[in-house]
N, C-alpha and C positions, 0 to 999 in steps of 0.2 A: 848510536848518533854519530860518532867519529867517523865510523864506516861509509857514511854517505856524504862526507865532506869533498872527497875527491872526486866521485861520480857527479855531485851537484857542480862543482866547479867546472868539470869538462863539460857538462850540458850549458852552464852559463857562456863558455866558450862559442859552443855551437850556436848558440841562439844569437849571440853578439854578431858572430859571422853572417848569420841571415839577415838579421836586422840591419846591418852596416855592410853589405858586401864590397861597397868600394873600399874598405879597408884591406881587403883581401886582395893584393896585387899580382896574386897569382892568376886572377882572372883577365887581367889587363897588363902584362909584363912589359910593355913597350919601353925600352932605355931603362930598365931597373936592372942592377947588378944583383949578384947572387945573395948577398947579406940583407938587400932590402926587400927580395923575395922570401927569405927564409925566416927573417924576424919581423913577424907580424903579430900585434897585441892578440886578436883572438887566437891565433896557433898557440902563442906563448902561454896564454890561460889553459887551453886544453892540455898542454904539455905539462904544467904545472899541476894540474888535477891528475893526470897520470902518475906523477913522480909521487904524490902525496898518496894516493891510493895504494901503490905497489911498495914504496920504500918507507914512508913514515907511518901510516895508519895501522899497519899489523903490528909493529913495536909498541906503539901507544895502547893498542886496543889488549895486546898481552899485558902489558904493565898494569892496566887498570883492572884486569880480570886477576891477576896475581894480588893486588892490593885488595880487592874485594874478598879474595880466599884468606886473606891473612898470612900469606907465607912471609 
């Protein structure tokens, strides 16, 4: 269950980007600076999902399995 939270978050960001493409200013960057282009909400949601999936979830799953085994 915990292992699916990261991919589900990434999927949510991608769906959000498709439902509201005007939020992704990379598609129309006229007059926008780097930070305006790099920091977009759907992109941040996808990055948060990636960070959770690879940095947080493995440790949580390991701790839960250790607790289940009674270590």
